[in-house]
Biopython code that builds the backbone (N, CA, C, O; Angstrom):
import numpy as np
from Bio.PDB.StructureBuilder import StructureBuilder

atoms = [
    (1, "MET", "N", (0.850, -1.162, 0.000)),
    (1, "MET", "CA", (0.000, 0.000, 0.000)),
    (1, "MET", "C", (0.902, 1.233, 0.000)),
    (1, "MET", "O", (1.843, 1.324, 0.788)),
    (2, "LYS", "N", (0.605, 2.177, -0.891)),
    (2, "LYS", "CA", (1.366, 3.417, -0.976)),
    (2, "LYS", "C", (0.525, 4.538, -0.367)),
    (2, "LYS", "O", (-0.619, 4.752, -0.769)),
    (3, "ILE", "N", (1.091, 5.242, 0.593)),
    (3, "ILE", "CA", (0.408, 6.354, 1.251)),
    (3, "ILE", "C", (1.060, 7.649, 0.802)),
    (3, "ILE", "O", (2.274, 7.818, 0.916)),
    (4, "THR", "N", (0.254, 8.551, 0.297)),
    (4, "THR", "CA", (0.751, 9.852, -0.146)),
    (4, "THR", "C", (0.135, 10.923, 0.737)),
    (4, "THR", "O", (-1.077, 10.946, 0.951)),
    (5, "GLN", "N", (0.964, 11.793, 1.237)),
    (5, "GLN", "CA", (0.487, 12.875, 2.100)),
    (5, "GLN", "C", (0.693, 14.198, 1.384)),
    (5, "GLN", "O", (1.789, 14.492, 0.906)),
    (6, "ILE", "N", (-0.369, 14.997, 1.311)),
    (6, "ILE", "CA", (-0.301, 16.298, 0.656)),
    (6, "ILE", "C", (-0.492, 17.379, 1.721)),
    (6, "ILE", "O", (-1.481, 17.370, 2.453)),
    (7, "ALA", "N", (0.452, 18.300, 1.800)),
    (7, "ALA", "CA", (0.353, 19.398, 2.762)),
    (7, "ALA", "C", (-0.671, 20.412, 2.273)),
    (7, "ALA", "O", (-0.695, 20.764, 1.093)),
    (8, "GLU", "N", (-1.504, 20.871, 3.173)),
    (8, "GLU", "CA", (-2.502, 21.882, 2.832)),
    (8, "GLU", "C", (-2.090, 23.210, 3.446)),
    (8, "GLU", "O", (-1.656, 23.266, 4.597)),
    (9, "LYS", "N", (-2.226, 24.271, 2.676)),
    (9, "LYS", "CA", (-1.958, 25.601, 3.194)),
    (9, "LYS", "C", (-3.218, 26.116, 3.869)),
    (9, "LYS", "O", (-4.324, 25.937, 3.360)),
    (10, "ILE", "N", (-3.046, 26.749, 5.001)),
    (10, "ILE", "CA", (-4.170, 27.294, 5.743)),
    (10, "ILE", "C", (-4.202, 28.801, 5.543)),
    (10, "ILE", "O", (-3.203, 29.483, 5.772)),
    (11, "ASN", "N", (-5.332, 29.315, 5.123)),
    (11, "ASN", "CA", (-5.514, 30.750, 4.968)),
    (11, "ASN", "C", (-5.921, 31.314, 6.324)),
    (11, "ASN", "O", (-7.079, 31.198, 6.724)),
    (12, "LEU", "N", (-4.972, 31.926, 7.031)),
    (12, "LEU", "CA", (-5.236, 32.416, 8.379)),
    (12, "LEU", "C", (-6.200, 33.593, 8.405)),
    (12, "LEU", "O", (-6.671, 33.971, 9.478)),
    (13, "ASN", "N", (-6.505, 34.182, 7.253)),
    (13, "ASN", "CA", (-7.497, 35.252, 7.210)),
    (13, "ASN", "C", (-8.906, 34.714, 7.420)),
    (13, "ASN", "O", (-9.831, 35.482, 7.685)),
    (14, "GLN", "N", (-9.073, 33.407, 7.303)),
    (14, "GLN", "CA", (-10.383, 32.798, 7.460)),
    (14, "GLN", "C", (-10.470, 31.928, 8.712)),
    (14, "GLN", "O", (-11.363, 31.087, 8.820)),
    (15, "VAL", "N", (-9.552, 32.123, 9.657)),
    (15, "VAL", "CA", (-9.524, 31.346, 10.898)),
    (15, "VAL", "C", (-9.920, 32.254, 12.051)),
    (15, "VAL", "O", (-9.459, 33.392, 12.137)),
    (16, "MET", "N", (-10.776, 31.754, 12.939)),
    (16, "MET", "CA", (-11.179, 32.533, 14.107)),
    (16, "MET", "C", (-11.043, 31.643, 15.347)),
    (16, "MET", "O", (-11.572, 30.532, 15.384)),
    (17, "ASP", "N", (-10.338, 32.137, 16.346)),
    (17, "ASP", "CA", (-10.230, 31.445, 17.623)),
    (17, "ASP", "C", (-11.357, 31.909, 18.530)),
    (17, "ASP", "O", (-11.579, 33.108, 18.700)),
    (18, "ILE", "N", (-12.060, 30.960, 19.106)),
    (18, "ILE", "CA", (-13.145, 31.259, 20.038)),
    (18, "ILE", "C", (-12.854, 30.521, 21.334)),
    (18, "ILE", "O", (-12.626, 29.311, 21.334)),
    (19, "SER", "N", (-12.864, 31.260, 22.440)),
    (19, "SER", "CA", (-12.642, 30.659, 23.758)),
    (19, "SER", "C", (-13.985, 30.504, 24.456)),
    (19, "SER", "O", (-14.787, 31.436, 24.502)),
    (20, "VAL", "N", (-14.221, 29.297, 25.005)),
    (20, "VAL", "CA", (-15.453, 29.037, 25.742)),
    (20, "VAL", "C", (-15.080, 28.448, 27.092)),
    (20, "VAL", "O", (-14.374, 27.443, 27.171)),
    (21, "ASP", "N", (-15.558, 29.081, 28.146)),
    (21, "ASP", "CA", (-15.358, 28.606, 29.512)),
    (21, "ASP", "C", (-16.673, 27.960, 29.941)),
    (21, "ASP", "O", (-17.689, 28.641, 30.083)),
    (22, "VAL", "N", (-16.648, 26.645, 30.147)),
    (22, "VAL", "CA", (-17.870, 25.898, 30.430)),
    (22, "VAL", "C", (-17.980, 25.667, 31.936)),
    (22, "VAL", "O", (-17.096, 25.076, 32.556)),
    (23, "HIS", "N", (-19.080, 26.143, 32.506)),
    (23, "HIS", "CA", (-19.383, 25.929, 33.913)),
    (23, "HIS", "C", (-20.642, 25.083, 34.010)),
    (23, "HIS", "O", (-21.261, 24.763, 32.996)),
    (24, "LYS", "N", (-21.011, 24.732, 35.199)),
    (24, "LYS", "CA", (-22.186, 23.883, 35.398)),
    (24, "LYS", "C", (-23.446, 24.509, 34.807)),
    (24, "LYS", "O", (-24.212, 23.823, 34.129)),
    (25, "ASP", "N", (-23.672, 25.794, 35.051)),
    (25, "ASP", "CA", (-24.910, 26.438, 34.612)),
    (25, "ASP", "C", (-24.726, 27.479, 33.518)),
    (25, "ASP", "O", (-25.711, 27.923, 32.928)),
    (26, "THR", "N", (-23.481, 27.882, 33.230)),
    (26, "THR", "CA", (-23.273, 28.952, 32.251)),
    (26, "THR", "C", (-22.142, 28.632, 31.279)),
    (26, "THR", "O", (-21.252, 27.835, 31.578)),
    (27, "LEU", "N", (-22.194, 29.265, 30.118)),
    (27, "LEU", "CA", (-21.118, 29.251, 29.136)),
    (27, "LEU", "C", (-20.647, 30.692, 28.984)),
    (27, "LEU", "O", (-21.461, 31.592, 28.781)),
    (28, "HIS", "N", (-19.346, 30.915, 29.080)),
    (28, "HIS", "CA", (-18.764, 32.243, 28.892)),
    (28, "HIS", "C", (-17.890, 32.153, 27.639)),
    (28, "HIS", "O", (-17.011, 31.295, 27.567)),
    (29, "PHE", "N", (-18.119, 33.031, 26.646)),
    (29, "PHE", "CA", (-17.300, 32.947, 25.445)),
    (29, "PHE", "C", (-16.674, 34.287, 25.103)),
    (29, "PHE", "O", (-17.156, 35.346, 25.506)),
    (30, "PHE", "N", (-15.573, 34.208, 24.340)),
    (30, "PHE", "CA", (-14.804, 35.382, 23.943)),
    (30, "PHE", "C", (-14.208, 35.123, 22.568)),
    (30, "PHE", "O", (-13.733, 34.022, 22.289)),
    (31, "PHE", "N", (-14.232, 36.146, 21.703)),
    (31, "PHE", "CA", (-13.488, 36.085, 20.450)),
    (31, "PHE", "C", (-13.194, 37.507, 19.979)),
    (31, "PHE", "O", (-13.845, 38.464, 20.399)),
    (32, "ALA", "N", (-12.215, 37.623, 19.112)),
    (32, "ALA", "CA", (-11.848, 38.923, 18.541)),
    (32, "ALA", "C", (-11.985, 38.838, 17.025)),
    (32, "ALA", "O", (-11.632, 37.830, 16.415)),
    (33, "SER", "N", (-12.506, 39.915, 16.421)),
    (33, "SER", "CA", (-12.673, 39.961, 14.973)),
    (33, "SER", "C", (-12.534, 41.407, 14.505)),
    (33, "SER", "O", (-13.153, 42.311, 15.066)),
    (34, "ASP", "N", (-11.732, 41.614, 13.493)),
    (34, "ASP", "CA", (-11.510, 42.953, 12.929)),
    (34, "ASP", "C", (-11.123, 43.977, 13.986)),
    (34, "ASP", "O", (-11.576, 45.121, 13.937)),
    (35, "GLY", "N", (-10.289, 43.577, 14.941)),
    (35, "GLY", "CA", (-9.808, 44.495, 15.970)),
    (35, "GLY", "C", (-10.783, 44.747, 17.107)),
    (35, "GLY", "O", (-10.473, 45.512, 18.021)),
    (36, "ARG", "N", (-11.956, 44.122, 17.073)),
    (36, "ARG", "CA", (-12.942, 44.294, 18.146)),
    (36, "ARG", "C", (-13.051, 43.000, 18.941)),
    (36, "ARG", "O", (-12.906, 41.910, 18.388)),
    (37, "GLU", "N", (-13.307, 43.125, 20.234)),
    (37, "GLU", "CA", (-13.454, 41.962, 21.109)),
    (37, "GLU", "C", (-14.917, 41.775, 21.484)),
    (37, "GLU", "O", (-15.633, 42.741, 21.750)),
    (38, "TYR", "N", (-15.349, 40.522, 21.502)),
    (38, "TYR", "CA", (-16.729, 40.188, 21.828)),
    (38, "TYR", "C", (-16.737, 39.173, 22.966)),
    (38, "TYR", "O", (-15.927, 38.246, 22.991)),
    (39, "THR", "N", (-17.654, 39.359, 23.901)),
    (39, "THR", "CA", (-17.797, 38.426, 25.007)),
    (39, "THR", "C", (-19.266, 38.369, 25.412)),
    (39, "THR", "O", (-19.999, 39.346, 25.261)),
    (40, "ASN", "N", (-19.684, 37.227, 25.923)),
    (40, "ASN", "CA", (-21.063, 37.074, 26.368)),
    (40, "ASN", "C", (-21.162, 35.851, 27.259)),
    (40, "ASN", "O", (-20.256, 35.018, 27.295)),
    (41, "ASN", "N", (-22.261, 35.753, 27.970)),
    (41, "ASN", "CA", (-22.534, 34.611, 28.834)),
    (41, "ASN", "C", (-23.898, 34.039, 28.469)),
    (41, "ASN", "O", (-24.824, 34.782, 28.144)),
    (42, "PHE", "N", (-24.015, 32.728, 28.523)),
    (42, "PHE", "CA", (-25.283, 32.062, 28.256)),
    (42, "PHE", "C", (-25.555, 31.040, 29.349)),
    (42, "PHE", "O", (-24.640, 30.372, 29.830)),
    (43, "LEU", "N", (-26.803, 30.926, 29.733)),
    (43, "LEU", "CA", (-27.205, 29.882, 30.656)),
    (43, "LEU", "C", (-27.365, 28.583, 29.880)),
    (43, "LEU", "O", (-27.794, 28.599, 28.727)),
    (44, "GLN", "N", (-27.028, 27.476, 30.493)),
    (44, "GLN", "CA", (-27.171, 26.164, 29.879)),
    (44, "GLN", "C", (-28.508, 25.532, 30.259)),
    (44, "GLN", "O", (-29.298, 26.100, 31.014)),
    (45, "ARG", "N", (-28.726, 24.379, 29.729)),
    (45, "ARG", "CA", (-29.864, 23.528, 30.074)),
    (45, "ARG", "C", (-31.209, 24.170, 29.748)),
    (45, "ARG", "O", (-32.138, 24.121, 30.554)),
    (46, "GLY", "N", (-31.309, 24.773, 28.562)),
    (46, "GLY", "CA", (-32.589, 25.294, 28.094)),
    (46, "GLY", "C", (-33.060, 26.556, 28.758)),
    (46, "GLY", "O", (-34.192, 26.982, 28.528)),
    (47, "GLN", "N", (-32.220, 27.179, 29.587)),
    (47, "GLN", "CA", (-32.598, 28.433, 30.235)),
    (47, "GLN", "C", (-32.329, 29.573, 29.262)),
    (47, "GLN", "O", (-31.499, 29.440, 28.363)),
    (48, "SER", "N", (-33.026, 30.693, 29.436)),
    (48, "SER", "CA", (-32.803, 31.842, 28.566)),
    (48, "SER", "C", (-31.463, 32.490, 28.865)),
    (48, "SER", "O", (-30.918, 32.313, 29.955)),
    (49, "SER", "N", (-30.914, 33.255, 27.891)),
    (49, "SER", "CA", (-29.599, 33.880, 28.077)),
    (49, "SER", "C", (-29.659, 35.018, 29.059)),
    (49, "SER", "O", (-30.724, 35.578, 29.318)),
    (50, "MET", "N", (-28.482, 35.368, 29.619)),
    (50, "MET", "CA", (-28.359, 36.441, 30.605)),
    (50, "MET", "C", (-28.442, 37.795, 29.953)),
    (50, "MET", "O", (-28.356, 38.816, 30.636)),
]
sb = StructureBuilder()
sb.init_structure("model")
sb.init_model(0)
sb.init_chain("A")
sb.init_seg("    ")
for serial, (resi, resn, name, xyz) in enumerate(atoms, 1):
    if name == "N":
        sb.init_residue(resn, " ", resi, " ")
    sb.init_atom(name, np.array(xyz, "f"), 0.0, 1.0, " ", f" {name:<3s}", serial, name[0])
structure = sb.get_structure()
């Protein structure tokens, strides 16, 4: 069996890092886009957002 591996280039202009801090009852998230920072909190388990 011959295995060929092809390297893929990643366009970092289309990559976004999102941080999520998961707690028992809430999710806290953060991301940055176009020089602006966004953050929010959400309740888990079908509860409405904060």
